[in-house]
TORVEXBA-765529 format. One record per atom (N, C-alpha, C): atom name; residue number from 1; x, y, z. Coordinates in steps of 0.05 Angstrom, whole numbers, plus 32768, in hexadecimal, padded with zeros to 4 digits. Example, Ala and Ser with C-alpha at 12.3 -4.5 7.8 and 13.67 -1.06 7.14 Angstrom:
# residues 2
R, site, pos, u, v, w
R, N, 1, 8108, 7F8E, 809C;
R, CA, 1, 80F6, 7FA6, 809C;
R, C, 1, 8108, 7FBE, 809C;
R, N, 2, 8101, 7FD3, 808E;
R, CA, 2, 8111, 7FEB, 808F;
R, C, 2, 8102, 8001, 809D;
This chain:
# residues 159
R, site, pos, u, v, w
R, N, 1, 8011, 7FE8, 8000;
R, CA, 1, 8000, 8000, 8000;
R, C, 1, 8011, 8019, 8000;
R, N, 2, 8023, 801A, 7FED;
R, CA, 2, 8036, 8030, 7FEC;
R, C, 2, 8029, 8049, 7FE2;
R, N, 3, 8015, 8047, 7FD0;
R, CA, 3, 8009, 805F, 7FC4;
R, C, 3, 7FF6, 806E, 7FD7;
R, N, 4, 7FE6, 8060, 7FE5;
R, CA, 4, 7FD1, 806D, 7FF6;
R, C, 4, 7FD8, 806B, 8013;
R, N, 5, 7FDC, 8082, 8020;
R, CA, 5, 7FE4, 8081, 803C;
R, C, 5, 7FCD, 8083, 804F;
R, N, 6, 7FB4, 8084, 8044;
R, CA, 6, 7F9D, 8086, 8056;
R, C, 6, 7F96, 806C, 8064;
R, N, 7, 7FA3, 8057, 805C;
R, CA, 7, 7F9C, 803D, 8068;
R, C, 7, 7FA3, 803C, 8085;
R, N, 8, 7FB5, 804E, 808E;
R, CA, 8, 7FBD, 804E, 80AA;
R, C, 8, 7FA6, 8058, 80BC;
R, N, 9, 7F95, 806A, 80B1;
R, CA, 9, 7F7F, 8076, 80C0;
R, C, 9, 7F65, 8067, 80BB;
R, N, 10, 7F66, 8051, 80AC;
R, CA, 10, 7F4E, 8042, 80A5;
R, C, 10, 7F42, 8035, 80BD;
R, N, 11, 7F27, 8039, 80C0;
R, CA, 11, 7F18, 802B, 80D5;
R, C, 11, 7F03, 801A, 80C7;
R, N, 12, 7F04, 8000, 80CB;
R, CA, 12, 7EF0, 7FEE, 80BE;
R, C, 12, 7ED4, 7FF7, 80C4;
R, N, 13, 7EC3, 7FF8, 80AF;
R, CA, 13, 7EA7, 7FFF, 80B2;
R, C, 13, 7EA1, 801D, 80B3;
R, N, 14, 7EB6, 802D, 80B2;
R, CA, 14, 7EB2, 804A, 80B3;
R, C, 14, 7EBC, 8056, 8099;
R, N, 15, 7EAB, 8066, 808C;
R, CA, 15, 7EB3, 8073, 8073;
R, C, 15, 7EC1, 808D, 8079;
R, N, 16, 7ED8, 8090, 806C;
R, CA, 16, 7EE7, 80A9, 8070;
R, C, 16, 7EE8, 80B8, 8055;
R, N, 17, 7EE3, 80D1, 8056;
R, CA, 17, 7EE4, 80E2, 803E;
R, C, 17, 7F00, 80EF, 803C;
R, N, 18, 7F0A, 80F3, 8023;
R, CA, 18, 7F23, 8101, 8020;
R, C, 18, 7F20, 811E, 802B;
R, N, 19, 7F36, 812A, 8033;
R, CA, 19, 7F36, 8145, 803E;
R, C, 19, 7F2C, 8158, 8029;
R, N, 20, 7F19, 8169, 8030;
R, CA, 20, 7F0E, 817D, 801E;
R, C, 20, 7EF7, 8174, 800D;
R, N, 21, 7EF1, 815A, 800D;
R, CA, 21, 7EDB, 814F, 7FFD;
R, C, 21, 7EC0, 8156, 800A;
R, N, 22, 7EAC, 815B, 7FF9;
R, CA, 22, 7E91, 8160, 8005;
R, C, 22, 7E87, 8147, 8012;
R, N, 23, 7E76, 814A, 8027;
R, CA, 23, 7E6B, 8133, 8035;
R, C, 23, 7E59, 8123, 8022;
R, N, 24, 7E5A, 8109, 8026;
R, CA, 24, 7E49, 80F7, 8015;
R, C, 24, 7E2C, 80FB, 801C;
R, N, 25, 7E1B, 80FF, 8008;
R, CA, 25, 7DFE, 8102, 800C;
R, C, 25, 7DF2, 80E7, 8013;
R, N, 26, 7DDE, 80E8, 8023;
R, CA, 26, 7DCF, 80CF, 8029;
R, C, 26, 7DBF, 80C6, 8011;
R, N, 27, 7DB7, 80AD, 8010;
R, CA, 27, 7DA8, 80A3, 7FFA;
R, C, 27, 7D8D, 80B3, 7FF8;
R, N, 28, 7D82, 80B9, 800F;
R, CA, 28, 7D68, 80C8, 800F;
R, C, 28, 7D6B, 80E3, 8002;
R, N, 29, 7D80, 80F2, 8008;
R, CA, 29, 7D83, 810C, 7FFC;
R, C, 29, 7D8A, 810B, 7FDF;
R, N, 30, 7D96, 80F5, 7FD6;
R, CA, 30, 7D9C, 80F2, 7FB9;
R, C, 30, 7D83, 80E9, 7FAA;
R, N, 31, 7D72, 80D9, 7FB6;
R, CA, 31, 7D5C, 80CD, 7FA7;
R, C, 31, 7D42, 80DE, 7FA8;
R, N, 32, 7D3E, 80EE, 7FBD;
R, CA, 32, 7D25, 80FC, 7FC1;
R, C, 32, 7D27, 8118, 7FB6;
R, N, 33, 7D0F, 8122, 7FAF;
R, CA, 33, 7D0E, 813D, 7FA5;
R, C, 33, 7D14, 8151, 7FBB;
R, N, 34, 7D1C, 8169, 7FB3;
R, CA, 34, 7D24, 817D, 7FC6;
R, C, 34, 7D0B, 818E, 7FCE;
R, N, 35, 7D06, 8191, 7FE8;
R, CA, 35, 7CEF, 81A1, 7FF0;
R, C, 35, 7CF2, 81BF, 7FE9;
R, N, 36, 7CDC, 81CD, 7FE8;
R, CA, 36, 7CDD, 81E9, 7FE1;
R, C, 36, 7CC5, 81F8, 7FEE;
R, N, 37, 7CC6, 8212, 7FEB;
R, CA, 37, 7CB1, 8224, 7FF7;
R, C, 37, 7CA7, 8236, 7FE1;
R, N, 38, 7C8D, 823A, 7FE0;
R, CA, 38, 7C81, 824D, 7FCD;
R, C, 38, 7C77, 8265, 7FDD;
R, N, 39, 7C81, 827D, 7FD5;
R, CA, 39, 7C7A, 8295, 7FE3;
R, C, 39, 7C5F, 82A0, 7FD9;
R, N, 40, 7C56, 82B6, 7FE4;
R, CA, 40, 7C3C, 82C1, 7FDE;
R, C, 40, 7C3A, 82CC, 7FC1;
R, N, 41, 7C51, 82CF, 7FB4;
R, CA, 41, 7C51, 82D9, 7F99;
R, C, 41, 7C53, 82C3, 7F84;
R, N, 42, 7C54, 82AA, 7F8E;
R, CA, 42, 7C55, 8293, 7F7C;
R, C, 42, 7C71, 828B, 7F73;
R, N, 43, 7C85, 8295, 7F81;
R, CA, 43, 7CA1, 828E, 7F7B;
R, C, 43, 7CA9, 8275, 7F8B;
R, N, 44, 7CB6, 8262, 7F7D;
R, CA, 44, 7CBF, 824A, 7F8A;
R, C, 44, 7CDC, 824E, 7F94;
R, N, 45, 7CDF, 8249, 7FAF;
R, CA, 45, 7CF9, 824C, 7FBC;
R, C, 45, 7D04, 8232, 7FC6;
R, N, 46, 7D1E, 822D, 7FC4;
R, CA, 46, 7D2B, 8217, 7FD1;
R, C, 46, 7D28, 821C, 7FEF;
R, N, 47, 7D25, 8207, 7FFF;
R, CA, 47, 7D20, 820A, 801C;
R, C, 47, 7D37, 8219, 802A;
R, N, 48, 7D4F, 8212, 8023;
R, CA, 48, 7D66, 821F, 8030;
R, C, 48, 7D68, 823D, 8029;
R, N, 49, 7D62, 8244, 8010;
R, CA, 49, 7D62, 8260, 8007;
R, C, 49, 7D4B, 826F, 8014;
R, N, 50, 7D34, 8261, 8016;
R, CA, 50, 7D1D, 826E, 8022;
R, C, 50, 7D22, 8274, 8040;
R, N, 51, 7D2F, 8261, 804E;
R, CA, 51, 7D36, 8266, 806A;
R, C, 51, 7D49, 827D, 806D;
R, N, 52, 7D5D, 827E, 805B;
R, CA, 52, 7D72, 8293, 805D;
R, C, 52, 7D66, 82AE, 8057;
R, N, 53, 7D51, 82B0, 8046;
R, CA, 53, 7D45, 82C9, 803F;
R, C, 53, 7D2B, 82CE, 804E;
R, N, 54, 7D25, 82BE, 8062;
R, CA, 54, 7D0C, 82C1, 8073;
R, C, 54, 7CF3, 82C2, 8062;
R, N, 55, 7CF1, 82B0, 804E;
R, CA, 55, 7CDA, 82AE, 803D;
R, C, 55, 7CC6, 829B, 804A;
R, N, 56, 7CAE, 82A5, 804F;
R, CA, 56, 7C99, 8294, 805A;
R, C, 56, 7C86, 828C, 8044;
R, N, 57, 7C7C, 8274, 8045;
R, CA, 57, 7C6A, 826B, 8031;
R, C, 57, 7C62, 824F, 8036;
R, N, 58, 7C57, 8242, 8021;
R, CA, 58, 7C4E, 8227, 8024;
R, C, 58, 7C64, 8213, 801C;
R, N, 59, 7C67, 81FE, 802D;
R, CA, 59, 7C7C, 81EA, 8029;
R, C, 59, 7C72, 81D5, 8015;
R, N, 60, 7C84, 81CC, 8003;
R, CA, 60, 7C7E, 81B7, 7FF0;
R, C, 60, 7C95, 81A3, 7FF1;
R, N, 61, 7C8F, 818A, 7FEB;
R, CA, 61, 7CA4, 8175, 7FEC;
R, C, 61, 7CB6, 8175, 7FD3;
R, N, 62, 7CAE, 8183, 7FBE;
R, CA, 62, 7CBF, 8185, 7FA6;
R, C, 62, 7CB8, 819D, 7F96;
R, N, 63, 7CC9, 81A5, 7F85;
R, CA, 63, 7CC4, 81BC, 7F73;
R, C, 63, 7CAE, 81B5, 7F5F;
R, N, 64, 7CAD, 819C, 7F57;
R, CA, 64, 7C98, 8193, 7F45;
R, C, 64, 7C7C, 8195, 7F52;
R, N, 65, 7C7B, 818D, 7F6B;
R, CA, 65, 7C61, 8190, 7F7A;
R, C, 65, 7C59, 81AD, 7F7D;
R, N, 66, 7C6D, 81BE, 7F82;
R, CA, 66, 7C67, 81DB, 7F85;
R, C, 66, 7C5E, 81E7, 7F6B;
R, N, 67, 7C6A, 81DF, 7F55;
R, CA, 67, 7C62, 81E9, 7F3B;
R, C, 67, 7C45, 81E0, 7F34;
R, N, 68, 7C3E, 81C7, 7F3B;
R, CA, 68, 7C23, 81BD, 7F37;
R, C, 68, 7C0F, 81CD, 7F47;
R, N, 69, 7C16, 81D3, 7F60;
R, CA, 69, 7C05, 81E3, 7F72;
R, C, 69, 7BFF, 81FE, 7F65;
R, N, 70, 7C14, 820B, 7F5A;
R, CA, 70, 7C10, 8225, 7F4D;
R, C, 70, 7BFF, 8222, 7F34;
R, N, 71, 7C02, 820C, 7F25;
R, CA, 71, 7BF2, 8207, 7F0E;
R, C, 71, 7BD4, 8203, 7F16;
R, N, 72, 7BCF, 81F4, 7F2B;
R, CA, 72, 7BB4, 81F0, 7F34;
R, C, 72, 7BA7, 820A, 7F3E;
R, N, 73, 7BB7, 821A, 7F4B;
R, CA, 73, 7BAC, 8234, 7F55;
R, C, 73, 7BA4, 8246, 7F3D;
R, N, 74, 7BB4, 8245, 7F27;
R, CA, 74, 7BAE, 8253, 7F0F;
R, C, 74, 7B94, 8249, 7F02;
R, N, 75, 7B91, 822E, 7F02;
R, CA, 75, 7B79, 8222, 7EF7;
R, C, 75, 7B60, 8229, 7F08;
R, N, 76, 7B64, 822C, 7F22;
R, CA, 76, 7B4E, 8234, 7F34;
R, C, 76, 7B46, 8251, 7F2E;
R, N, 77, 7B59, 8262, 7F2A;
R, CA, 77, 7B53, 827E, 7F23;
R, C, 77, 7B45, 8280, 7F08;
R, N, 78, 7B4C, 826E, 7EF6;
R, CA, 78, 7B3F, 826E, 7EDB;
R, C, 78, 7B23, 8261, 7EDC;
R, N, 79, 7B1C, 8255, 7EF2;
R, CA, 79, 7B01, 8249, 7EF5;
R, C, 79, 7AFF, 822D, 7EEA;
R, N, 80, 7B15, 821F, 7EE7;
R, CA, 80, 7B15, 8204, 7EDC;
R, C, 80, 7B14, 81EF, 7EF2;
R, N, 81, 7B1E, 81F5, 7F0A;
R, CA, 81, 7B1D, 81E3, 7F21;
R, C, 81, 7B16, 81F3, 7F39;
R, N, 82, 7B0E, 81E5, 7F4E;
R, CA, 82, 7B08, 81F3, 7F68;
R, C, 82, 7B0C, 81E0, 7F7F;
R, N, 83, 7B0F, 81EB, 7F97;
R, CA, 83, 7B12, 81DC, 7FAF;
R, C, 83, 7B2C, 81CC, 7FB1;
R, N, 84, 7B42, 81D9, 7FAA;
R, CA, 84, 7B5C, 81CB, 7FAA;
R, C, 84, 7B64, 81C6, 7FC7;
R, N, 85, 7B6C, 81AD, 7FCD;
R, CA, 85, 7B75, 81A5, 7FE7;
R, C, 85, 7B91, 8199, 7FE4;
R, N, 86, 7BA2, 819D, 7FF8;
R, CA, 86, 7BBD, 8192, 7FF8;
R, C, 86, 7BC0, 817D, 800E;
R, N, 87, 7BD1, 8169, 8009;
R, CA, 87, 7BD8, 8155, 801D;
R, C, 87, 7BBF, 8148, 8029;
R, N, 88, 7BAE, 813D, 8019;
R, CA, 88, 7B95, 8131, 8021;
R, C, 88, 7B9A, 8115, 802A;
R, N, 89, 7B92, 810E, 8043;
R, CA, 89, 7B95, 80F4, 804E;
R, C, 89, 7B7D, 80E2, 8047;
R, N, 90, 7B83, 80CA, 803C;
R, CA, 90, 7B6E, 80B7, 8036;
R, C, 90, 7B74, 809E, 8046;
R, N, 91, 7B61, 8096, 8058;
R, CA, 91, 7B66, 807F, 8069;
R, C, 91, 7B65, 8065, 805A;
R, N, 92, 7B76, 8052, 8062;
R, CA, 92, 7B76, 8037, 8055;
R, C, 92, 7B6F, 8023, 806B;
R, N, 93, 7B5B, 8012, 8064;
R, CA, 93, 7B51, 7FFE, 8077;
R, C, 93, 7B56, 7FE2, 806C;
R, N, 94, 7B57, 7FCF, 807F;
R, CA, 94, 7B57, 7FB2, 8078;
R, C, 94, 7B41, 7FA6, 8088;
R, N, 95, 7B38, 7F8E, 807F;
R, CA, 95, 7B23, 7F80, 808D;
R, C, 95, 7B2E, 7F6D, 80A2;
R, N, 96, 7B26, 7F70, 80BB;
R, CA, 96, 7B2E, 7F5E, 80D0;
R, C, 96, 7B17, 7F4C, 80D7;
R, N, 97, 7B1D, 7F33, 80DA;
R, CA, 97, 7B08, 7F1F, 80E0;
R, C, 97, 7B0C, 7F14, 80FC;
R, N, 98, 7AF7, 7F15, 810B;
R, CA, 98, 7AF8, 7F08, 8126;
R, C, 98, 7AF0, 7EEB, 8121;
R, N, 99, 7B03, 7ED8, 8124;
R, CA, 99, 7AFD, 7EBC, 811D;
R, C, 99, 7AEA, 7EAF, 8130;
R, N, 100, 7AE7, 7EBA, 8149;
R, CA, 100, 7AD4, 7EAE, 815C;
R, C, 100, 7AB7, 7EB5, 8154;
R, N, 101, 7AB2, 7ECD, 814B;
R, CA, 101, 7A97, 7ED6, 8144;
R, C, 101, 7A92, 7ED7, 8126;
R, N, 102, 7AA7, 7ED8, 8116;
R, CA, 102, 7AA4, 7EDA, 80F9;
R, C, 102, 7A9D, 7EF6, 80F0;
R, N, 103, 7AA0, 7F0A, 8101;
R, CA, 103, 7A99, 7F25, 80FA;
R, C, 103, 7AB1, 7F33, 80ED;
R, N, 104, 7AAB, 7F40, 80D7;
R, CA, 104, 7ABF, 7F4F, 80C8;
R, C, 104, 7ABD, 7F6D, 80CF;
R, N, 105, 7AD3, 7F7A, 80D4;
R, CA, 105, 7AD3, 7F97, 80D9;
R, C, 105, 7AEC, 7FA4, 80CD;
R, N, 106, 7AE8, 7FBC, 80C3;
R, CA, 106, 7AFF, 7FCA, 80B7;
R, C, 106, 7B13, 7FD4, 80CD;
R, N, 107, 7B2D, 7FD2, 80C6;
R, CA, 107, 7B42, 7FDB, 80D8;
R, C, 107, 7B54, 7FEE, 80C9;
R, N, 108, 7B59, 8005, 80D4;
R, CA, 108, 7B6B, 8018, 80C7;
R, C, 108, 7B87, 800D, 80C7;
R, N, 109, 7B93, 800A, 80AF;
R, CA, 109, 7BAE, 8000, 80AD;
R, C, 109, 7BC2, 8015, 80A3;
R, N, 110, 7BB8, 802C, 809A;
R, CA, 110, 7BCA, 8040, 8091;
R, C, 110, 7BBB, 8057, 8083;
R, N, 111, 7BCA, 8068, 8076;
R, CA, 111, 7BBD, 807E, 8067;
R, C, 111, 7BCE, 8085, 804F;
R, N, 112, 7BC1, 808F, 803B;
R, CA, 112, 7BCE, 8099, 8023;
R, C, 112, 7BCB, 80B7, 8024;
R, N, 113, 7BE0, 80C6, 8020;
R, CA, 113, 7BDE, 80E3, 801F;
R, C, 113, 7BE2, 80ED, 8003;
R, N, 114, 7BCD, 80F7, 7FF7;
R, CA, 114, 7BCE, 8101, 7FDB;
R, C, 114, 7BD8, 811D, 7FDB;
R, N, 115, 7BE7, 8124, 7FC6;
R, CA, 115, 7BF1, 8140, 7FC5;
R, C, 115, 7BDB, 8154, 7FC1;
R, N, 116, 7BC8, 814E, 7FAE;
R, CA, 116, 7BB3, 8161, 7FA9;
R, C, 116, 7B98, 8153, 7FA4;
R, N, 117, 7B82, 8161, 7FAC;
R, CA, 117, 7B67, 8158, 7FA5;
R, C, 117, 7B58, 8171, 7F9E;
R, N, 118, 7B49, 8170, 7F87;
R, CA, 118, 7B3A, 8187, 7F7F;
R, C, 118, 7B22, 817E, 7F6E;
R, N, 119, 7B10, 8190, 7F69;
R, CA, 119, 7AF8, 818A, 7F59;
R, C, 119, 7AFC, 8196, 7F3D;
R, N, 120, 7AFC, 8184, 7F29;
R, CA, 120, 7AFF, 818D, 7F0D;
R, C, 120, 7AE3, 8194, 7F02;
R, N, 121, 7AE0, 81AD, 7EFB;
R, CA, 121, 7AC5, 81B7, 7EF3;
R, C, 121, 7ABD, 81AB, 7ED8;
R, N, 122, 7AD0, 81A8, 7EC6;
R, CA, 122, 7AC9, 819D, 7EAB;
R, C, 122, 7ABF, 8181, 7EAC;
R, N, 123, 7ACB, 8170, 7EBC;
R, CA, 123, 7AC2, 8154, 7EBE;
R, C, 123, 7AAD, 814F, 7ED3;
R, N, 124, 7AAC, 8162, 7EE7;
R, CA, 124, 7A99, 815F, 7EFD;
R, C, 124, 7AA2, 814A, 7F11;
R, N, 125, 7ABB, 8144, 7F12;
R, CA, 125, 7AC6, 8130, 7F24;
R, C, 125, 7ADC, 813B, 7F36;
R, N, 126, 7ADF, 812E, 7F4E;
R, CA, 126, 7AF6, 8134, 7F5F;
R, C, 126, 7B0E, 8126, 7F54;
R, N, 127, 7B25, 8133, 7F54;
R, CA, 127, 7B3E, 8128, 7F4A;
R, C, 127, 7B52, 8127, 7F61;
R, N, 128, 7B5F, 8110, 7F63;
R, CA, 128, 7B74, 810C, 7F77;
R, C, 128, 7B8E, 8109, 7F68;
R, N, 129, 7BA2, 8119, 7F6F;
R, CA, 129, 7BBC, 811A, 7F61;
R, C, 129, 7BD3, 8115, 7F73;
R, N, 130, 7BE7, 8108, 7F68;
R, CA, 130, 7C01, 8104, 7F76;
R, C, 130, 7C17, 810C, 7F63;
R, N, 131, 7C28, 811D, 7F6B;
R, CA, 131, 7C3E, 8126, 7F5B;
R, C, 131, 7C55, 8113, 7F5F;
R, N, 132, 7C5F, 8106, 7F4A;
R, CA, 132, 7C74, 80F2, 7F4B;
R, C, 132, 7C89, 80F8, 7F37;
R, N, 133, 7CA2, 80F4, 7F3F;
R, CA, 133, 7CB8, 80F4, 7F2C;
R, C, 133, 7CBA, 80D8, 7F20;
R, N, 134, 7CC8, 80D5, 7F0A;
R, CA, 134, 7CC9, 80BC, 7EFC;
R, C, 134, 7CD5, 80A5, 7F0D;
R, N, 135, 7CE8, 80AB, 7F1F;
R, CA, 135, 7CF5, 8096, 7F2F;
R, C, 135, 7CE7, 8091, 7F4A;
R, N, 136, 7CD1, 809E, 7F4F;
R, CA, 136, 7CC5, 809D, 7F6A;
R, C, 136, 7CAD, 808B, 7F6C;
R, N, 137, 7CA7, 807B, 7F59;
R, CA, 137, 7C90, 8069, 7F5B;
R, C, 137, 7C99, 8050, 7F6A;
R, N, 138, 7C97, 8051, 7F84;
R, CA, 138, 7CA0, 803B, 7F95;
R, C, 138, 7C8A, 8026, 7F99;
R, N, 139, 7C92, 8010, 7FA4;
R, CA, 139, 7C7F, 7FFA, 7FA9;
R, C, 139, 7C6A, 8002, 7FBC;
R, N, 140, 7C71, 8011, 7FD2;
R, CA, 140, 7C5D, 8019, 7FE6;
R, C, 140, 7C49, 802C, 7FD9;
R, N, 141, 7C52, 803F, 7FC8;
R, CA, 141, 7C3F, 8051, 7FBB;
R, C, 141, 7C2C, 8041, 7FA9;
R, N, 142, 7C37, 802E, 7F9A;
R, CA, 142, 7C26, 801E, 7F88;
R, C, 142, 7C11, 800E, 7F97;
R, N, 143, 7C19, 8003, 7FAE;
R, CA, 143, 7C06, 7FF4, 7FBF;
R, C, 143, 7BF1, 8006, 7FCA;
R, N, 144, 7BF9, 801D, 7FD4;
R, CA, 144, 7BE5, 8030, 7FDF;
R, C, 144, 7BD2, 803A, 7FCA;
R, N, 145, 7BDC, 8040, 7FB2;
R, CA, 145, 7BCB, 804A, 7F9C;
R, C, 145, 7BB6, 8034, 7F95;
R, N, 146, 7BBF, 801B, 7F94;
R, CA, 146, 7BAC, 8005, 7F8E;
R, C, 146, 7B98, 8002, 7FA4;
R, N, 147, 7BA1, 8005, 7FBD;
R, CA, 147, 7B8F, 8002, 7FD4;
R, C, 147, 7B7A, 8018, 7FD4;
R, N, 148, 7B82, 8031, 7FCE;
R, CA, 148, 7B6F, 8047, 7FCC;
R, C, 148, 7B5B, 8042, 7FB6;
R, N, 149, 7B64, 8037, 7F9F;
R, CA, 149, 7B52, 8032, 7F89;
R, C, 149, 7B3D, 801C, 7F90;
R, N, 150, 7B46, 8007, 7F9E;
R, CA, 150, 7B34, 7FF2, 7FA5;
R, C, 150, 7B21, 7FFA, 7FBB;
R, N, 151, 7B2B, 8007, 7FD0;
R, CA, 151, 7B1A, 800D, 7FE7;
R, C, 151, 7B08, 8025, 7FE2;
R, N, 152, 7B12, 803A, 7FD6;
R, CA, 152, 7B03, 8053, 7FD2;
R, C, 152, 7AFA, 8058, 7FB6;
R, N, 153, 7B04, 8049, 7FA3;
R, CA, 153, 7AFC, 804D, 7F87;
R, C, 153, 7B09, 8067, 7F7B;
R, N, 154, 7B1F, 806E, 7F86;
R, CA, 154, 7B2D, 8087, 7F7D;
R, C, 154, 7B46, 807F, 7F6D;
R, N, 155, 7B47, 808A, 7F55;
R, CA, 155, 7B5F, 8086, 7F45;
R, C, 155, 7B71, 809E, 7F48;
R, N, 156, 7B8A, 809A, 7F4F;
R, CA, 156, 7B9D, 80AF, 7F54;
R, C, 156, 7BAA, 80B7, 7F3A;
R, N, 157, 7BA8, 80D0, 7F33;
R, CA, 157, 7BB5, 80DA, 7F1B;
R, C, 157, 7BD2, 80E2, 7F23;
R, N, 158, 7BE5, 80D7, 7F15;
R, CA, 158, 7C01, 80DE, 7F19;
R, C, 158, 7C08, 80F4, 7F06;
R, N, 159, 7C15, 8109, 7F11;
R, CA, 159, 7C1D, 8120, 7F01;
R, C, 159, 7C3B, 8121, 7F00;
């Protein structure tokens, strides 16, 4: 090991970064969208920049979700949709059977949180939307979307 002298400081199981190198990002920070804030004028701010500039506004989990919110607000002002709601919780139930009595009863097993729900005036229907990036369609999301469709008859529109 004549070329690399760092082996003397090596600790098994501990990752060491070279001097001056940026810290390694966690998998979560690399894989997930960056949160943002939308101010009262409709400008989308990165959370860190918003905190530094004391910008108050609504928090969103991604810039794509914030852009969709602004688009829905524009459609509401144009009279195409109404009653926009954010982060709507939809309960998910399973059937529990008491084997002694044979009685079935629903049991809350979780919830699905939709990004948006609104009433589309043209179709006359309520719309439930979830903003997703291409790489974010996980197994848990797929299962919950199917559960919502079976239990409540709601099809989730992915944007």
